[in-house]
VOPAGU-2260 file (C-alpha; in pm, 1 decimal, decimal comma):
REM VOPAGU-2260
SITE   aa  ch    i         X         Y         Z
SITE  MET   A    0    1204,7    -189,0   -2917,1
SITE  GLN   A    1     920,6      15,5   -3059,8
SITE  THR   A    2     797,6     310,4   -2858,5
SITE  THR   A    3     464,3     512,3   -2849,2
SITE  GLY   A    4     383,3     825,4   -2714,5
SITE  ALA   A    5     428,1     816,5   -2317,0
SITE  ASP   A    6     664,8    1074,5   -2175,6
SITE  ILE   A    7     714,3     908,0   -1880,6
SITE  GLY   A    8     607,4     578,0   -1679,8
SITE  LEU   A    9     517,7     450,9   -1329,6
SITE  ILE   A   10     541,5     147,7   -1146,2
SITE  GLY   A   11     366,6     113,4    -820,2
SITE  LEU   A   12     -28,6     224,6    -812,2
SITE  ALA   A   13    -102,1     240,4    -444,9
SITE  VAL   A   14    -194,4     576,3    -288,1
SITE  MET   A   15     155,9     724,2    -347,6
SITE  GLY   A   16     174,5     589,4    -708,8
SITE  GLN   A   17    -167,0     712,6    -808,1
SITE  ASN   A   18    -144,4    1024,6    -671,2
SITE  LEU   A   19     187,5    1085,8    -836,7
SITE  ALA   A   20      65,1     964,9   -1135,5
SITE  LEU   A   21    -205,6    1230,2   -1152,5
SITE  ASN   A   22      -4,9    1546,8   -1072,3
SITE  ILE   A   23     187,4    1427,7   -1341,7
SITE  ALA   A   24     -84,6    1367,8   -1635,8
SITE  ASP   A   25    -258,5    1699,7   -1452,8
SITE  HIS   A   26      89,5    1955,9   -1606,4
SITE  GLY   A   27      14,1    1795,7   -1949,4
SITE  TYR   A   28     227,6    1498,8   -1943,5
SITE  ASN   A   29     156,2    1139,6   -2075,6
SITE  ILE   A   30     223,7     890,1   -1859,6
SITE  ALA   A   31     249,9     470,2   -1897,6
SITE  VAL   A   32     155,0     288,4   -1548,3
SITE  TYR   A   33     138,2      -4,9   -1435,8
SITE  ASN   A   34      86,5    -255,0   -1115,8
SITE  ARG   A   35     173,1    -568,1   -1029,5
SITE  ASN   A   36    -153,8    -668,5    -956,7
SITE  PRO   A   37    -346,2    -590,5   -1254,0
SITE  GLU   A   38    -689,1    -559,6   -1082,5
SITE  ARG   A   39    -537,3    -244,8    -919,5
SITE  SER   A   40    -456,7     -99,9   -1227,3
SITE  ARG   A   41    -845,0    -183,8   -1364,9
SITE  GLU   A   42    -998,6      -5,2   -1022,6
SITE  PHE   A   43    -755,0     304,8   -1158,0
SITE  LYS   A   44    -845,5     333,3   -1486,9
SITE  ALA   A   45   -1185,2     328,2   -1410,8
SITE  HIS   A   46   -1163,7     589,3   -1109,1
SITE  CYS   A   47    -993,2     789,6   -1366,2
SITE  GLU   A   48   -1224,0     790,7   -1610,0
SITE  GLN   A   49   -1522,0     907,0   -1411,0
SITE  HIS   A   50   -1344,1    1164,8   -1193,6
SITE  GLU   A   51    -992,8    1275,6   -1294,3
SITE  PRO   A   52   -1002,8    1586,8   -1600,7
SITE  SER   A   53    -658,6    1425,5   -1698,6
SITE  SER   A   54    -798,2    1063,1   -1741,3
SITE  SER   A   55    -672,7    1124,7   -2149,6
SITE  ARG   A   56    -294,4    1150,6   -2050,5
SITE  LEU   A   57    -289,8     805,3   -1827,4
SITE  THR   A   58    -270,1     475,2   -1998,7
SITE  PRO   A   59    -279,2     195,0   -1749,7
SITE  TYR   A   60     -85,9    -171,4   -1887,2
SITE  GLU   A   61    -123,0    -489,7   -1804,2
SITE  ASP   A   62     130,0    -652,4   -1953,9
SITE  LEU   A   63     531,8    -546,1   -1840,5
SITE  ALA   A   64     661,9    -560,0   -2202,5
SITE  ALA   A   65     358,4    -344,7   -2341,1
SITE  PHE   A   66     412,9     -74,4   -2053,4
SITE  ALA   A   67     794,7     -40,9   -2179,3
SITE  ARG   A   68     741,1     -16,8   -2520,5
SITE  ALA   A   69     477,9     331,7   -2487,4
SITE  ILE   A   70     723,4     510,5   -2299,8
SITE  LYS   A   71    1024,4     710,1   -2537,4
SITE  ARG   A   72    1339,1     712,4   -2528,0
SITE  PRO   A   73    1537,6     760,8   -2321,3
SITE  ARG   A   74    1274,5     579,9   -2097,3
SITE  LYS   A   75    1190,0     766,0   -1776,4
SITE  ILE   A   76    1024,7     515,6   -1489,4
SITE  VAL   A   77     948,0     586,7   -1166,8
SITE  LEU   A   78     923,9     306,9    -955,0
SITE  LEU   A   79     672,0     341,3    -585,8
SITE  VAL   A   80     715,9      -1,6    -462,5
SITE  LYS   A   81     774,6    -125,3     -98,1
SITE  ALA   A   82    1147,3     -70,8     -22,6
SITE  GLY   A   83    1375,0    -286,1      37,3
SITE  GLY   A   84    1347,1    -694,0    -205,1
SITE  PRO   A   85    1023,6    -518,8    -391,6
SITE  THR   A   86    1230,3    -273,7    -555,6
SITE  ASP   A   87    1496,1    -501,1    -613,9
SITE  ALA   A   88    1273,6    -701,1    -792,0
SITE  THR   A   89    1074,9    -467,1    -977,3
SITE  ILE   A   90    1422,6    -305,0   -1108,7
SITE  ASP   A   91    1510,5    -775,1   -1223,8
SITE  ALA   A   92    1169,6    -776,0   -1384,7
SITE  LEU   A   93    1203,6    -433,3   -1590,0
SITE  LEU   A   94    1520,2    -470,2   -1719,9
SITE  PRO   A   95    1505,9    -693,8   -1959,7
SITE  HIS   A   96    1212,3    -442,6   -2144,7
SITE  LEU   A   97    1484,8    -128,6   -2116,4
SITE  GLU   A   98    1737,9      -9,6   -2329,3
SITE  ALA   A   99    2052,9     172,7   -2288,5
SITE  GLY   A  100    2035,4     531,7   -2130,8
SITE  ASP   A  101    1687,8     413,7   -1990,6
SITE  ILE   A  102    1617,6     576,9   -1674,7
SITE  ILE   A  103    1496,5     402,2   -1394,3
SITE  ILE   A  104    1366,2     676,8   -1089,3
SITE  ASP   A  105    1300,6     488,6    -702,6
SITE  GLY   A  106    1074,6     712,9    -579,5
SITE  GLY   A  107    1000,4     505,9    -252,5
SITE  ASN   A  108    1239,9     528,0     124,2
SITE  ALA   A  109    1470,8     339,5       6,5
SITE  LEU   A  110    1801,7     278,5     215,7
SITE  TRP   A  111    2076,5     570,7      96,7
SITE  THR   A  112    2298,3     240,8      90,2
SITE  ASP   A  113    2074,2      37,0    -159,7
SITE  THR   A  114    2060,6     324,3    -358,6
SITE  ILE   A  115    2441,7     364,3    -395,0
SITE  ARG   A  116    2461,5      -3,3    -470,4
SITE  ARG   A  117    2151,7      -7,5    -760,3
SITE  GLU   A  118    2347,0     331,0    -909,0
SITE  LYS   A  119    2664,6     184,7    -963,7
SITE  HIS   A  120    2531,3    -201,1   -1045,5
SITE  LEU   A  121    2264,9     -23,1   -1285,7
SITE  ARG   A  122    2525,9     209,9   -1425,8
SITE  GLY   A  123    2787,1    -103,0   -1512,6
SITE  LEU   A  124    2443,6    -232,1   -1712,7
SITE  GLY   A  125    2422,0      49,8   -1940,1
SITE  PHE   A  126    2108,2     243,3   -1758,8
SITE  GLU   A  127    2061,6     544,8   -1534,9
SITE  PHE   A  128    1948,5     537,2   -1185,6
SITE  ILE   A  129    1778,5     801,5    -936,0
SITE  GLY   A  130    1720,3     764,6    -622,3
SITE  SER   A  131    1456,6    1053,0    -538,7
SITE  GLY   A  132    1312,7    1141,0    -215,2
SITE  VAL   A  133     922,1    1203,5    -216,5
SITE  SER   A  134     765,3    1461,1      80,7
SITE  GLY   A  135     427,6    1526,2     145,5
SITE  GLY   A  136     225,2    1243,0     199,1
SITE  GLU   A  137     -52,9    1169,3     -56,0
SITE  THR   A  138    -147,1    1539,0     -85,8
SITE  GLY   A  139     202,6    1645,1    -150,6
SITE  ALA   A  140     186,8    1328,3    -439,1
SITE  ARG   A  141     -87,4    1448,3    -582,7
SITE  PHE   A  142     -88,2    1838,7    -607,5
SITE  GLY   A  143     307,5    1910,0    -513,4
SITE  PRO   A  144     574,0    1709,7    -307,5
SITE  SER   A  145     907,1    1840,9    -205,6
SITE  LEU   A  146    1141,6    1621,4    -458,4
SITE  MET   A  147    1504,4    1498,4    -355,1
SITE  PRO   A  148    1707,6    1379,8    -670,3
SITE  GLY   A  149    2027,9    1205,0    -666,3
SITE  GLY   A  150    2227,9    1072,8    -948,9
SITE  SER   A  151    2386,0    1168,3   -1195,7
SITE  ARG   A  152    2337,8    1513,5   -1357,7
SITE  GLU   A  153    2293,1    1366,6   -1691,0
SITE  SER   A  154    1982,6    1148,8   -1611,1
SITE  TRP   A  155    1876,0    1464,6   -1422,1
SITE  ALA   A  156    1870,6    1687,1   -1681,2
SITE  SER   A  157    1630,6    1437,9   -1844,8
SITE  LEU   A  158    1381,3    1394,0   -1536,2
SITE  GLU   A  159    1447,5    1760,7   -1417,8
SITE  PRO   A  160    1159,3    1957,0   -1640,5
SITE  ILE   A  161     902,0    1680,7   -1550,6
SITE  TRP   A  162    1026,9    1733,1   -1131,2
SITE  ARG   A  163    1026,6    2102,1   -1212,0
SITE  ASP   A  164     654,3    2087,5   -1312,1
SITE  ILE   A  165     508,7    1846,1   -1024,9
SITE  ALA   A  166     663,9    1988,9    -729,8
SITE  SER   A  167     528,6    2164,1    -488,5
SITE  LYS   A  168     579,5    2551,9    -547,9
SITE  VAL   A  169     668,4    2837,4    -321,3
SITE  ASP   A  170     621,4    3253,9    -351,3
SITE  PRO   A  171     934,3    3380,7    -499,1
SITE  ALA   A  172     948,8    3690,5    -212,3
SITE  THR   A  173     756,3    3523,6      74,6
SITE  GLY   A  174     840,3    3173,6      78,8
SITE  LYS   A  175     479,0    3063,3     139,9
SITE  PRO   A  176     388,7    2756,3     -72,4
SITE  LEU   A  177     165,0    2842,2    -314,1
SITE  GLU   A  178    -214,0    2690,6    -235,9
SITE  GLY   A  179    -495,8    2654,1    -509,1
SITE  ALA   A  180    -386,9    2311,6    -661,7
SITE  ALA   A  181    -722,1    2117,3    -776,2
SITE  PRO   A  182    -736,6    1807,2    -990,7
SITE  GLY   A  183    -670,9    1879,8   -1328,0
SITE  LYS   A  184    -567,2    2232,8   -1243,9
SITE  PRO   A  185    -203,6    2249,0   -1075,8
SITE  VAL   A  186     -71,4    2583,7    -965,4
SITE  LYS   A  187     102,6    2798,2   -1198,7
SITE  GLY   A  188     444,7    3008,8   -1148,1
SITE  GLY   A  189     637,6    3018,8    -847,6
SITE  VAL   A  190     954,6    2821,2    -744,3
SITE  PRO   A  191     959,0    2463,4    -791,7
SITE  CYS   A  192    1067,4    2271,3    -469,3
SITE  THR   A  193    1311,5    2054,4    -612,6
SITE  ALA   A  194    1709,7    2037,8    -665,3
SITE  TYR   A  195    1950,0    1814,7    -788,1
SITE  ILE   A  196    2084,2    1709,5    -456,5
SITE  GLY   A  197    2418,0    1518,3    -521,7
SITE  THR   A  198    2548,0    1173,2    -683,0
SITE  ASP   A  199    2444,3     818,0    -637,3
SITE  GLY   A  200    2225,7     795,6    -291,4
SITE  ALA   A  201    2225,3    1185,4    -170,5
SITE  GLY   A  202    1869,7    1231,9    -279,6
SITE  HIS   A  203    1729,9     948,3     -53,0
SITE  TYR   A  204    2007,6    1059,0     244,1
SITE  VAL   A  205    1893,4    1402,4     226,1
SITE  LYS   A  206    1511,8    1233,8     220,6
SITE  MET   A  207    1566,9    1040,9     544,3
SITE  VAL   A  208    1745,9    1326,6     732,7
SITE  HIS   A  209    1437,6    1509,0     658,2
SITE  ASN   A  210    1235,6    1236,3     800,6
SITE  GLY   A  211    1473,0    1251,7    1120,9
SITE  ILE   A  212    1390,6    1579,9    1129,5
SITE  GLU   A  213    1001,8    1540,4    1153,3
SITE  TYR   A  214    1025,8    1284,9    1397,7
SITE  ILE   A  215    1209,7    1588,0    1655,5
SITE  ASP   A  216     969,2    1812,3    1483,7
SITE  MET   A  217     651,6    1660,7    1591,9
SITE  GLN   A  218     781,8    1529,5    1925,2
SITE  LEU   A  219     891,0    1901,0    2039,0
SITE  ILE   A  220     516,6    1993,3    1923,8
SITE  CYS   A  221     355,6    1674,7    2140,7
SITE  GLU   A  222     552,8    1815,1    2427,3
SITE  ALA   A  223     473,4    2150,3    2449,3
SITE  TYR   A  224     104,1    2003,2    2405,1
SITE  TRP   A  225     174,3    1799,2    2674,5
SITE  LEU   A  226     296,5    2053,6    2926,8
SITE  MET   A  227     -10,4    2320,7    2800,4
SITE  LYS   A  228    -225,5    2044,3    2931,0
SITE  ASN   A  229     -37,7    1925,4    3257,9
SITE  LEU   A  230      48,9    2227,8    3387,9
SITE  LEU   A  231    -176,7    2451,0    3296,5
SITE  GLY   A  232    -480,4    2232,1    3255,1
SITE  MET   A  233    -613,3    2364,2    2941,3
SITE  ARG   A  234    -843,7    2235,2    2753,0
SITE  SER   A  235    -755,7    2059,9    2390,7
SITE  ASP   A  236    -930,1    2369,0    2216,9
SITE  GLU   A  237    -789,3    2620,3    2422,9
SITE  ILE   A  238    -397,2    2424,9    2316,6
SITE  SER   A  239    -536,2    2474,2    1987,8
SITE  ALA   A  240    -597,7    2814,5    1960,8
SITE  THR   A  241    -254,1    2878,5    2126,4
SITE  PHE   A  242     -83,4    2670,9    1802,7
SITE  ARG   A  243    -313,9    2880,6    1584,0
SITE  GLU   A  244    -142,9    3223,8    1705,9
SITE  TRP   A  245     172,7    3086,8    1699,6
SITE  ASN   A  246     135,0    2947,2    1342,2
SITE  GLU   A  247     131,3    3343,4    1278,3
SITE  GLY   A  248     512,9    3401,2    1382,4
SITE  ASP   A  249     799,6    3203,9    1378,4
SITE  LEU   A  250     651,8    2907,1    1436,9
SITE  SER   A  251     461,4    2895,0    1144,7
SITE  SER   A  252     463,5    2556,0     970,9
SITE  PHE   A  253     244,5    2265,0     871,9
SITE  LEU   A  254     324,0    2051,3    1165,3
SITE  VAL   A  255     183,7    2319,5    1388,8
SITE  GLU   A  256     -72,7    2438,0    1160,2
SITE  ILE   A  257    -224,2    2069,8    1183,2
SITE  THR   A  258    -172,5    2033,6    1502,6
SITE  ALA   A  259    -357,0    2318,9    1593,1
SITE  ASP   A  260    -627,8    2146,2    1366,3
SITE  ILE   A  261    -602,4    1825,4    1496,8
SITE  LEU   A  262    -672,0    1941,6    1896,3
SITE  GLN   A  263   -1075,8    2126,0    1805,0
SITE  GLN   A  264   -1119,5    1827,8    1611,8
SITE  LYS   A  265   -1489,3    1664,8    1843,0
SITE  ASP   A  266   -1472,3    1308,9    1922,7
SITE  PRO   A  267   -1725,9    1176,9    1619,2
SITE  ALA   A  268   -1823,0     921,5    1892,5
SITE  GLY   A  269   -1952,7    1219,4    2163,7
SITE  GLY   A  270   -1805,5    1345,2    2461,9
SITE  GLY   A  271   -1483,8    1588,6    2436,8
SITE  PHE   A  272   -1206,5    1607,6    2156,7
SITE  ILE   A  273   -1084,9    1291,2    1912,6
SITE  VAL   A  274    -703,0    1349,7    2072,6
SITE  ASP   A  275    -816,8    1268,7    2412,5
SITE  LYS   A  276    -939,2     930,9    2261,6
SITE  VAL   A  277    -631,5     831,4    2057,0
SITE  LEU   A  278    -410,5     604,4    2216,2
SITE  ASP   A  279     -75,1     703,8    2311,4
SITE  ALA   A  280     158,9     443,9    2168,3
SITE  ALA   A  281     302,6     568,2    1841,9
SITE  GLY   A  282     378,7     399,2    1532,3
SITE  GLN   A  283     726,3     422,2    1308,7
SITE  LYS   A  284     817,0     326,6     969,3
SITE  GLY   A  285    1208,4     303,3    1026,6
SITE  THR   A  286    1361,2     629,4     857,9
SITE  GLY   A  287    1416,6     783,8    1203,9
SITE  MET   A  288    1602,7     495,2    1326,8
SITE  TRP   A  289    1821,3     525,3    1013,5
SITE  THR   A  290    1875,5     893,8    1090,3
SITE  ALA   A  291    1990,0     836,8    1425,9
SITE  SER   A  292    2148,7     494,5    1355,5
SITE  ASN   A  293    2385,0     669,8    1123,2
SITE  ALA   A  294    2444,5     956,5    1339,2
SITE  LEU   A  295    2623,2     709,5    1573,1
SITE  GLU   A  296    2797,1     548,3    1278,7
SITE  LEU   A  297    2951,9     880,0    1167,5
SITE  GLY   A  298    3033,9     960,5    1535,2
SITE  SER   A  299    2771,6    1316,9    1482,6
SITE  PRO   A  300    2582,8    1458,9    1781,1
SITE  ALA   A  301    2232,8    1399,5    1644,3
SITE  SER   A  302    2080,4    1339,4    2002,2
SITE  ALA   A  303    1807,9    1519,1    2029,6
SITE  ILE   A  304    1645,6    1377,2    1696,1
SITE  ALA   A  305    1778,0     998,0    1879,4
SITE  GLU   A  306    1575,3    1091,5    2157,9
SITE  ALA   A  307    1219,5    1160,8    1938,1
SITE  VAL   A  308    1340,2     780,5    1835,6
SITE  TYR   A  309    1320,1     681,7    2174,2
SITE  ALA   A  310    1014,2     897,8    2265,2
SITE  ARG   A  311     799,9     649,6    2014,3
SITE  ALA   A  312     979,9     340,9    2190,0
SITE  LEU   A  313     873,2     433,9    2491,9
SITE  SER   A  314     543,4     545,6    2416,1
SITE  ALA   A  315     475,1     201,6    2247,4
SITE  LEU   A  316     542,0       2,9    2610,8
SITE  LYS   A  317     172,9      75,7    2688,9
SITE  GLU   A  318      92,6    -194,2    2887,2
SITE  GLU   A  319     460,2    -168,7    3058,3
SITE  ARG   A  320     397,0     171,1    3130,4
SITE  MET   A  321      32,0     115,6    3289,3
SITE  GLU   A  322     220,4    -176,4    3514,2
SITE  ALA   A  323     460,5      68,5    3643,9
SITE  SER   A  324     238,0     365,7    3697,4
SITE  LYS   A  325      76,7     186,4    3979,9
SITE  VAL   A  326     450,8      86,5    4129,3
SITE  LEU   A  327     673,3     398,6    4024,1
SITE  HIS   A  328     597,9     730,7    4172,0
SITE  GLY   A  329     715,3    1092,6    4111,4
SITE  PRO   A  330     638,1    1409,6    4264,7
SITE  ALA   A  331     292,8    1548,1    4250,1
SITE  LEU   A  332     140,5    1746,9    3986,7
SITE  LYS   A  333     130,5    2141,6    4094,3
SITE  GLN   A  334     -46,8    2326,0    3812,6
SITE  GLU   A  335      58,1    2653,0    3752,8
SITE  THR   A  336     -53,8    3028,6    3739,0
SITE  GLY   A  337      14,5    3295,0    3532,2
SITE  ARG   A  338    -101,3    3073,3    3185,8
SITE  ALA   A  339      16,6    3409,4    2982,1
SITE  GLU   A  340     380,2    3376,1    3078,7
SITE  LEU   A  341     409,4    2999,5    3087,1
SITE  ILE   A  342     223,4    2962,0    2726,6
SITE  ASN   A  343     516,7    3255,5    2621,6
SITE  ALA   A  344     809,6    3048,8    2785,3
SITE  ILE   A  345     714,7    2661,3    2580,6
SITE  ARG   A  346     711,2    2877,5    2301,6
SITE  ASP   A  347    1047,2    2985,7    2346,9
SITE  ALA   A  348    1162,2    2645,6    2438,0
SITE  LEU   A  349     985,2    2522,2    2145,7
SITE  TYR   A  350    1143,2    2756,7    1882,8
SITE  CYS   A  351    1484,6    2661,7    2098,0
SITE  SER   A  352    1475,8    2328,5    2123,4
SITE  LYS   A  353    1402,5    2322,9    1692,5
SITE  ILE   A  354    1669,8    2524,6    1620,7
SITE  CYS   A  355    1872,1    2288,5    1777,3
SITE  ALA   A  356    1707,6    2004,8    1626,9
SITE  TYR   A  357    1766,7    2153,8    1268,9
SITE  ALA   A  358    2139,1    2225,3    1331,3
SITE  GLN   A  359    2151,8    1836,3    1424,4
SITE  GLY   A  360    1996,2    1754,9    1127,6
SITE  PHE   A  361    2274,6    1968,5     896,9
SITE  GLN   A  362    2518,3    1906,3    1081,2
SITE  LEU   A  363    2450,7    1529,7     977,9
SITE  MET   A  364    2444,5    1623,6     615,5
SITE  ALA   A  365    2748,7    1761,4     651,0
SITE  GLU   A  366    2955,6    1484,0     785,0
SITE  ALA   A  367    2783,5    1246,4     504,0
SITE  GLN   A  368    2865,9    1432,7     241,6
SITE  ILE   A  369    3260,4    1367,8     388,0
SITE  GLU   A  370    3186,7    1029,1     421,1
SITE  TYR   A  371    2992,5     973,0      71,3
SITE  GLY   A  372    3187,2    1188,7    -131,7
SITE  TRP   A  373    2873,8    1397,2    -182,5
SITE  GLN   A  374    2879,9    1821,3    -218,0
SITE  LEU   A  375    2530,8    1934,3     -60,7
SITE  ASP   A  376    2407,8    2266,4     -69,4
SITE  PHE   A  377    2232,6    2348,9     212,5
SITE  GLY   A  378    2061,1    2677,3     155,4
SITE  THR   A  379    1896,5    2497,9    -127,8
SITE  ILE   A  380    1822,2    2200,9      57,3
SITE  ALA   A  381    1644,1    2450,3     315,8
SITE  GLN   A  382    1513,2    2616,2      15,2
SITE  ILE   A  383    1364,7    2297,7    -147,7
SITE  TRP   A  384    1183,4    2185,5     192,5
SITE  ARG   A  385     978,7    2509,3     221,3
SITE  GLY   A  386     663,4    2397,4      39,2
SITE  GLY   A  387     521,9    2056,5     -30,8
SITE  CYS   A  388     717,3    1852,2     245,5
SITE  ILE   A  389     603,9    1747,8     589,6
SITE  ILE   A  390     864,9    1968,7     790,2
SITE  ARG   A  391     760,2    2231,7     551,5
SITE  ALA   A  392     800,5    2606,9     768,6
SITE  ARG   A  393     874,0    2954,0     775,8
SITE  PHE   A  394    1164,8    2876,2     973,1
SITE  LEU   A  395    1374,8    2692,3     706,6
SITE  GLN   A  396    1395,5    3063,8     508,8
SITE  LYS   A  397    1616,3    3157,0     823,1
SITE  ILE   A  398    1831,9    2858,1     692,5
SITE  THR   A  399    1859,6    2900,4     342,1
SITE  ASP   A  400    1948,3    3257,6     465,9
SITE  ALA   A  401    2220,5    3109,1     697,1
SITE  TYR   A  402    2406,4    2966,0     460,7
SITE  ASN   A  403    2366,7    3252,1     174,5
SITE  ARG   A  404    2505,4    3453,5     493,7
SITE  ALA   A  405    2849,4    3188,3     532,4
SITE  PRO   A  406    2807,3    2895,2     301,0
SITE  GLY   A  407    3092,7    2734,4     475,6
SITE  LEU   A  408    2882,2    2768,2     823,6
SITE  LYS   A  409    3002,0    2499,3    1059,9
SITE  ASN   A  410    2674,4    2492,6    1260,1
SITE  LEU   A  411    2327,6    2663,2    1220,0
SITE  MET   A  412    2318,7    2758,9    1596,6
SITE  LEU   A  413    2675,9    3010,8    1494,1
SITE  ASP   A  414    2424,1    3236,6    1255,7
SITE  GLU   A  415    2392,1    3530,3    1377,8
SITE  TYR   A  416    2016,5    3538,9    1332,9
SITE  PHE   A  417    1978,6    3194,6    1521,7
SITE  THR   A  418    2284,7    3298,8    1781,3
SITE  ARG   A  419    2011,4    3600,5    1907,2
SITE  ALA   A  420    1723,3    3381,7    1900,2
SITE  LEU   A  421    1906,2    3136,5    2124,7
SITE  HIS   A  422    2056,8    3390,8    2372,9
SITE  GLY   A  423    1706,8    3600,9    2386,7
SITE  ALA   A  424    1488,1    3310,9    2450,2
SITE  GLN   A  425    1732,0    3087,8    2628,2
SITE  ARG   A  426    1606,9    3190,1    3004,5
SITE  ASN   A  427    1245,9    3071,8    2914,3
SITE  TRP   A  428    1371,3    2747,6    2788,8
SITE  ARG   A  429    1546,2    2618,3    3112,2
SITE  GLU   A  430    1269,4    2775,1    3318,7
SITE  VAL   A  431    1044,1    2502,7    3106,8
SITE  ILE   A  432    1202,1    2225,9    3115,0
SITE  ALA   A  433    1310,8    2299,9    3502,2
SITE  LEU   A  434     931,0    2313,1    3532,4
SITE  ALA   A  435     899,0    1996,6    3374,0
SITE  VAL   A  436    1160,8    1843,2    3550,7
SITE  ARG   A  437     992,2    1940,9    3906,2
SITE  ASN   A  438     683,0    1837,7    3788,4
SITE  GLY   A  439     802,3    1472,0    3713,7
SITE  ILE   A  440     611,4    1550,5    3319,0
SITE  PRO   A  441     893,0    1389,1    3048,5
SITE  VAL   A  442    1057,6    1650,4    2810,7
SITE  PRO   A  443    1325,5    1399,6    2673,6
SITE  ALA   A  444    1335,3    1590,8    2353,0
SITE  PHE   A  445    1315,5    1984,7    2510,2
SITE  GLY   A  446    1627,9    1805,8    2763,2
SITE  SER   A  447    1818,2    1680,4    2488,5
SITE  SER   A  448    1809,2    1978,5    2280,2
SITE  LEU   A  449    1923,5    2188,6    2567,2
SITE  ALA   A  450    2213,3    1954,6    2648,8
SITE  TYR   A  451    2319,0    2000,7    2284,7
SITE  PHE   A  452    2322,4    2368,4    2313,7
SITE  ASP   A  453    2487,0    2361,9    2651,9
SITE  GLY   A  454    2757,3    2116,0    2551,1
SITE  TYR   A  455    2806,5    2294,8    2207,0
SITE  ARG   A  456    2923,6    2630,5    2339,6
SITE  SER   A  457    3149,2    2460,0    2617,7
SITE  ALA   A  458    3507,3    2506,3    2535,5
SITE  SER   A  459    3552,2    2237,3    2814,0
SITE  LEU   A  460    3385,3    1923,6    2901,1
SITE  PRO   A  461    3435,8    1630,5    3111,3
SITE  ALA   A  462    3551,9    1404,8    2864,8
SITE  ASN   A  463    3925,1    1492,0    3031,2
SITE  LEU   A  464    3834,0    1254,8    3263,6
SITE  LEU   A  465    3669,4    1009,3    3043,6
SITE  GLN   A  466    4001,1     956,2    2835,4
SITE  ALA   A  467    4231,9     922,9    3133,8
SITE  GLN   A  468    3964,9     655,6    3244,8
SITE  ARG   A  469    4015,1     480,1    2890,8
SITE  ASP   A  470    4407,0     520,4    2890,5
SITE  PHE   A  471    4375,0     378,9    3233,1
SITE  PHE   A  472    4171,3      81,1    3173,5
SITE  GLY   A  473    4273,4      12,3    2781,6
SITE  ALA   A  474    4567,1     218,8    2717,6
SITE  HIS   A  475    4374,0     435,5    2493,7
SITE  THR   A  476    4600,8     725,2    2497,2
SITE  TYR   A  477    4514,7    1063,3    2577,0
SITE  GLU   A  478    4592,7    1427,0    2423,0
SITE  ARG   A  479    4747,2    1716,5    2624,4
SITE  VAL   A  480    4599,6    2089,2    2662,5
SITE  ASP   A  481    4943,2    2199,4    2679,3
SITE  GLN   A  482    5039,9    2015,5    2376,3
SITE  PRO   A  483    4998,1    2075,6    1964,9
SITE  ARG   A  484    4636,7    1867,2    1895,1
SITE  GLY   A  485    4715,5    1536,8    1770,6
SITE  GLN   A  486    5027,1    1433,7    2010,4
SITE  PHE   A  487    4886,4    1156,4    2202,3
SITE  PHE   A  488    5026,3     993,2    2548,8
SITE  HIS   A  489    5020,8     719,0    2752,6
SITE  LEU   A  490    5061,3     702,2    3155,8
SITE  ASP   A  491    5177,5     383,9    3323,4
SITE  TRP   A  492    4911,3     462,4    3599,9
SITE  SER   A  493    4973,4     140,9    3800,6
SITE  GLY   A  494    5351,5     221,7    3797,5
SITE  GLU   A  495    5548,4     367,2    4096,8
SITE  THR   A  496    5694,8     652,4    3869,9
SITE  ARG   A  497    5376,5     681,9    3657,5
SITE  ALA   A  498    5603,1     749,6    3383,5
SITE  GLU   A  499    5408,5     940,8    3060,6
SITE  HIS   A  500    5496,6     834,6    2753,9
SITE  LYS   A  501    5445,7     995,9    2434,3
SITE  ILE   A  502    5303,8     802,4    2133,9
């Protein structure tokens, strides 16, 4: 096959695809683009010619064969199409136009097991396959996302220069994202928010866990907002000012920043703030559910992440909740005095719960690397989440520091910094949850995070009784505290002599 001058190709010109293509072009790469609907390609071309400084480096194609011929070998082709069947269909349509050694990069929110399957299949055919998480939404795609690639090291070596160029950049001294990118004027310098994650599905798995942490991060912020609104009667703009102040300290993050912005926005239709007019029924696209489900499969206690998924599911029962509110009653809500003290306590509860949420996410990735044969660098993962992605936060540098101090760290809560933070703030954390319970205000993520902390720090738990119950009704055996681990026993619970047998 004859090729021409495109450095890379991209298939799928929905919002994410268009923005990533423009990002690539802004960094000096010639890019061929293709969309199944040719009208979308024409519209994109017309838009670029009128509005984009880098339009000369973008060439849309309406024929898949011509698109493939336009790309230098080994071809690098990014897919940004709907996950699942559409991704498989796109790959099948593309393969006849490729040659051995060409690289397909799936930048969608693919299920990591699908990525494992695709990488194995394509490798058997002589092609390379990279599953790359792309986080940051349309703005991140346009001006610098966090990129989490998984595949062979050889294929990553070919893609790496482009991925490092287009990724978000952070200041090497402060870890803060570098700002100021504009169409045709990308940010220069800084540390790129991308790195090799691992083989086959590792990149998409880490992106999935990122999204699971995003779910709990958002839920925790919502619970802090709800407590200030209900326990202190604060207006939305007052709560906005509180979040803006928090964003100057340890809680500094993209999500806290946009929360402060959202809460101050007036309703365009007039009368109050827009957040008070938004329906309280949350949607979800599935990646949080995948995270919680896989945690159950691996036996990893990601209870707070799961609780965030359940909170969205419960919120979606809007009509049922409206009816239930007429029948089911809780305690009368009592607004509190001492605003400054309670705001500080809510802040502590948010930070402690955030530590637990991230501890669960990293604990889950530690279990997954054993299950799937990966070697994940947790300090690097935290580092590439500092910019571009939705959960970018000052907090992530603390996680990188923790793994630099102890690469084999079992749990983030055991790091000296996080241990001190939890010990110093747990009294406020407990008081806030108790106050919410007394007033009938649901705080599922705060509560689940505290239960995880208390469970993890407990040398003894009531699972001794649970194991006895299991042995009683199902002869599932138990271990003894006065015998080495790994020795199992069964008791004849119904027999007169209550004989115990070593198994």
